[in-house]
N, C-alpha and C positions, 0 to 999 in steps of 0.2 A: 485571323486571330490565332496565335501560337499557344503552345502549352504554358509558356511563361505568363502570358496575359491572363489565362484562366487561373493560374496559381495566384497571381496578384489579386485577381477579381474575387476568388473565393475567400482568400485570407482577409481581405479588406471587408468583404461582405459579412463574414462571420464576426469580425470585430465590431462592425456597425450594429448587427442584430443583437449581439451580446450586450453592447452598450445600451441599445434601446430597451431590451428586456430588463436590464439592471436598473436603469433610470426609471422606466415605467413601473417596475415592481416596487421601487423605493417610494415613489409617489403614491402608488396604490396602498401600500402598507400605512403610509402617513395619513392618507384620506380615510382609510378604514379605522385607524385609531381615533381620528377626529370624529368620525361618525359614531363610534362606540361611546365616545365622551359626550357627544351631543345627545345620544339616546338616553342619557341619564338626566338631561335637563328637563325643565318644566316649560310647556308651551305657553307663551304669553301673547299670542296673536289675537286679534279681534275675534276670529271664529272660535278660538279656545274660550274666550270670555263668554261668548254666546252659548256654547254648549254646556259650560259649567253652570250658567244661570238657569238653563233649561233643566239640567239634571237636578239642581237644587230645588227648583219649583216642583218638579215631579216628586221628589222625596218628601217635601213638606206637604204636598197635597194627597199623595197616594201611599206613602210609606215605602218601606224597603222592597216590598213586592212590586210596586209600580216602577221603582227605580231599576229593579232587576230587568223588568220587561223593556224599559227605556234603553238601558245599556245594551241589551241583546239586539235591539233594532239598529244600533249604530254599526255601519260597515267601515267607515273610514277613520273615525276618531275613537280611540280607546280611552274612555274616561274611567279612572280608577276611583273606587269608593272603598275606603279603608276604615274599619271601626277602631275602637280604642285598643283592642287586643292585637292590632296589626294584621287582621284578616281582611282580605279583599272580598267584596260582595260576590263577584263572579268566579271566585276561586283562582284568580290569576296571581302569579308570583310578582311581588313588588320588590325592587332592589332597595336595600336599606339606605344607600346613598340618596336615591331619589326620594324616599320617604322622609329622610332627614331634611333634605332641601325643601320639601313641601311644608314641613313644620316651620322652618325658618322663614319662608315667604309668608306663611300665615301670621306669624308674630309681627311682621313688619307692617301689617295693616294697610294694604294698597287701596287706592281710590276705586279702581275697577279690578277687584281681586280675580285672579285666575286660579287661586287656591282658596277653597271655601269649606267651612265646617258647618253642616246643616243637620237638623233633627227632623225625623219623619213623624207622620201621624201615629205610628205605632211605638214611638218613643226611642227608636234606635237612632244613634248619632254616627255620622260618617264624615270622613275627610275626603273632599272631592278635588281632583286635579287631573290634568291631562299631560302625559309624557310627550316630549318633543323628539320623536323618532324621525329618521330620514324618510321612511315610507309615507308617514302621515303629514310631514312638512310639505311635501309636494302635492298634497291633496287639498290645499286650501280653497281651490276653485269650487270643489263640491261640498265644502264643509257646511255652508249655510243651508244647502238643500238637504243634507242629511239631518241637520238639526230640526228643520221644519217638518221633515217626514216623521222623525221620531216623536216630536211634540204632537203632531196631528194624529199619529196612530196610537200612541201610548197615553198621552195626556187625557183625552176624553174618557178612556176606559178607567183611568184612575179617578175621574170625576163622576163616573157612572153614566156617561153619555154613550150614545150609539156610535157605530163606526162611521167614518167619513167616506164620502163617495170615492176617493182615490185610493182606498185600502186595497182594491183589487190588483194594484200593481202599476197603474198609470202614474207616471211621474208628474209632480205639480208643475205648472207653467207660470209660477209666480216670478218675481223679480230675480230671485237667486237661481232659479232653475233654467232660465231662458238664455240661450247663446253661450253656455259654458259646458261643452262636451268634456268628458273625462280625458285626461292626458294619456296618449298612447305611447308607451316606451317600446320602441322596436328593439328586438334582441341583438341586432347587429350594430346598434348605435355605439356601443363601447369598443367595437373593433375598428371604427373609422380612424382614430388616432394611430393605432398600431399599424394599420394598412398604409397610412400616409408615411409613417416613419420608415417602414420597410421599402416603400417605393423610393423615398429620398435616399435611403441607403444603397439601393440598387443603382441609382443614377450616379451617386457619389463614387461608389466602388468602380463603376464602369469608367468614369472619367479619370480617376486616379490610376487605375490599372493601365489604361491607355497612355497616360502621361509617363508612366514608368517603362512600359513595354516598348513604346515606339523608338526611343533612342537605342535601346538594347537590340531591337530588331535591325535598325540601320547599322549598328556597329557589327552585328553578325554578318550582314551582307558585305560590309567592308572587309571583314576578315576572309570571307569566302572569295571575294575578288582578289585579295592579296595572295591567297593560296594558289590562285591560277596565274600568278605573275603580274597582275595589274596593281602596281604600287602607286598609282595616282590617288590623291586624296579622295576618299569616298564618303566620309562622314560629314554631312551638312546639317548641323544643329541650328535651331532657331536662335537668333541673336538675343531674344528675351530670356532664354533659359540661362540660369547661372548655377546649376547644380553640379554634383560630382560626375554624373553620367555625361554631361556635356564636356566637362574638363577631360574625362577619359577619352571621349571621341576626338577632341582636339589633340590630345597627346598621341593618339593613334595616327592621326594625320601627320603630325610632325615626325613620328617614327617612320612611317612609310615614305615620307619625303626624304628623310635622311638616308634610308636604305636605298631609295632610288638614286639619290645623289652618289652614294658610295658605289653602287653597281655601275652607274654611268662612268664614274671616275675610274673604276677598275677596267672597264671596257676600253676607255680611252687610253689608260696606262698601258694595257696590253698592246693596243694598236701602236702607241708611240714607241714602246720597247721594241716591237717587231721592226718598226721603221728605222730606229736607231741602230739595231744590230744588223740590219740588212746591208748597210753601207760598208762597215768594216769587214763583214763576211765576204762581200763581193770583192773588196780590195785584197783580202787574204787569198781568195781563190785566184785572183789575177796574178798576185805575186808568186803563188805556187806554180801556176801555169807558165809564167815567164821563167821561173827557175828550171823547169823541165825543158823548155824550148831553147833557152840560152844559158847553158851551164856556166859560161864565163861571167855572167851577171848574178851569180849565186849570192855573193856577199850583199849586194844591194837589195836583192829579193829578201834575204834573211833579215836585214835591217827593217825593211818594210813590214815583214810578218811580225817582227818583235814589236814594232811601234803599234801596229793594229791590235796585237794581243794585249798590250798594256792599256790601250784605249778601251777595249772590251772589258778588261779586268776592272778598270776604274768605273766604267758604267755599271757593271754588275755590283760592285761595292756600294756605289751610291744608291742603287735600287734597293739593296738589302737594308741600308741605313734608313731610307725613306719608308720601307715597309715596316721596319721595327717601330719607327716613330708613329706611323699611322695606326699601328696595332696597339699603341699605348705602352710599349715596353720601356719607354724613356721618360716615365713620369719622374719629375725632379723635385718632388716634395721634400720637406725637411726630414720626413721619416724614411726616405728611400735608403736602401742598403749602401749605395755608392755615393750618396750626397755628402757634400762637405762645403765649407765656407771658401768661396773663390774670390780672390782679389782681382777685380776687373781691371784695375789700372795695370797691374803686372801682366795680366793675360793679354791685354791690348798692346802693351809695349812689345812683347815677344812677337806677336803677330805682325806688327808694323815693321819690326826689324827684318823678319823673314821676307816680307813683301818688298822692302827696299832693296834687298839683295837681288831678288828676281827682276825688279823693275829697272835696275841700273843699266841694263843693256839697251833699254829704250829711252834712256835719259829722262825717265819719269820720276818725279819726286813725290814723296808721301809725307805730309805735314801732320804732326800730332799735337793737338791742343787740348788741355784739360784743366779743370779747377784744382786749386791747391787742396781742397777738401776731398779729392778723389782718392787720396792715399789710403784712407781708412775705410773706404766703401767696399763692401763685400756682398756677394749674392750666394744664397744657399742653392747648390745644385751639383751637376756633374761637370767637372772642368773639361773633360774631353769633348763632350757635346757642345758646351758653350764656346770653346775654342773653334770647333768645326763651324758653328754658325757664324761667328764674327769673321773668321777667315774666309768663308764663302762670300760674304758681302764685300770684304775688302778686295779679294781676288776678282770678283765680278766688276768692281769699279776700275781696277787696274787694267783689266782686259778690254774694257770699252773706252778707256781714256786715250786721247791722241798722244803720239810720241812727243816728249818734251813738256808735257803738261804736269799738273800737280793734283794729287788726290788728298783731300783734307779729311782727317779723322778727328772728331770732337767728342770730348767726354765732359759731362756735366750732371748735376743733380737737380731734380724737379720735385716739387711738392704738389700733391693733388689731394686736398682734404686731409685725411688721416694717413694716407699712404705716401711714402717717399720713393721716388723712382730714380734709377740710374739711366742716363740717356747716352747712347752711343750713336753718333751720326756720321755717316760716310758720304762724302760729296765728291762728285766727279764732273768733268766737262765733256762727257761723251755725247753721242747722238741723242740720248734720252729715248723716251717712248711716247706713244700717243697717250693723251689724258685718259682715254677709255681703257687703256691697258695697264693702268697703275696698280690695279688689284690683281690682274691676271698674271703679272710677272712672277707671282709667288706660287703659281700652279706648276705641276711637273711638266717638263718638256716644252714649256712655252718659250717662244722666241719672238722678239719684236720683228716687224717686217723689215726694218732698216738695218738689222744686225744678224739675221739668220744665216747669211752667206758670208759675212765678213769676219766672224770669230768662230773659234772652236768651242766645243762644249756640248752638253746634253740638255741644258735647261733644268737641272735638278738642284743646283746650289742654293738658290733663293727658296725653293720649296722645302729643302732640308732646314734652312735657317728659320723659316716660319714655324715649322713643327717644333724645333728645339726651343725657340723663344716662347711659344705658347705653352709647351710642357713645363717651363719654369715660371709660369704665371705672368709672362710679359706680353708685349705687343710689338709688332713690326709693321711699318708702313713706308710707302714711297711717295715722293712728290717731285714735281719739276722745278728746276732752278731757273731763276731769271738769267737770261743770257745763254741758256743751253746747259744740258747736263741733268743729272739725277741726284736726289738726296734720299738715302735710305736711312730711316731712323728706327732704332731699337730701344725699347724701354723695358728695364728689368727691375723688379721690386728689391729695394735695398733691405738687407737683413737688419731688423731692429735689435738693439742691444738688450740683453737680459735673458 
């Protein structure tokens, strides 16, 4: 368990304990207020009726002195005896609200009154009633026994009789005294709910802290592994989790996967560049050596050196372009500094005219077909990069087409829901590629097995075209033609008027 787990655990635990104490305190205050309100009520239970009748009989038989002795013998039930002046016989304080309620109940005239007004043999008149307090409400089990004890001990003395045999302290074994032991209230009984709430809070805090800390711990291990160069996905979240921590872990996996792909791509690119530069450098060295050995062939050697230098310059230029595109320097959004509205029809016409001039030596034709609606179709972007992308695709088709063949360039508009696309399709009758290589031909330095020795080039043209089209919000794809050949299709979003 790490520090984060204990921080989560303590915070959640404190929150749970605070909530428990707050809720428990609220209920305690509410119960206390209810108890105080019940303490002002008049007891109307059967034991209360019995004790009031006994007190009334004692007052009538022995007067106020006998009633005082009777009330002094009661341990569980506090009977109030209030005279006309509001003075209680035993000198106890009587709440005015309780006294008013006793007078109200007396006026109602109940069948079995629990509030009674009685006169003693000495002429004194008292209002007798029993308050309903929480302490004596729970003592109903021993109320009958207390009543019988008080009657047995005080009543005979009021009548002039001698003491009863059980005055020495032995409890009576009558019907009310048998099998009813006094209730024992243990001091820890009130702490049981609080202990249960704290235990539940501990368990809940532990589970919740573990739930939060586990994915963070896994993510920390993934970061530590990535810092040591291991970019393989390391965060494995449960499929049932759907929280932000799991989303963060999946985003981390995607990030490390992307970094790993970029690093592999850079490693492969460095290997390919080294391989591509090795051949022209070797030819340059051979031409220089031949010039030294055979001075009469200096002109031919210089032509060879010039041709290889141009080849290397072209390769380095394409590498720089690809590097800028991969670094995001060619974002062609509407707010870009060099973005403008480009007429695709005019751009394609210029590219096709240049390609026809170069293909004339091979008796290769280039046919251009387009919709009439293409005249006003425009794309927001960088015209130099768009021309570079389309030209690379057209030159690639011309390069792989047989002599005397025809390359078809088609322009059209497509609707895809709310978006309108401009379609540029370049079709040739070359050797094509394997179906498994249709997506790989857009990778840098890729060459199909059937063309890698038959044509010149570095395999960067289609890779540059893919980056340019993607930077302009479009798509590029390749498919095989029936009867042989390849179709490369480029889709660019048409600028909406307004």
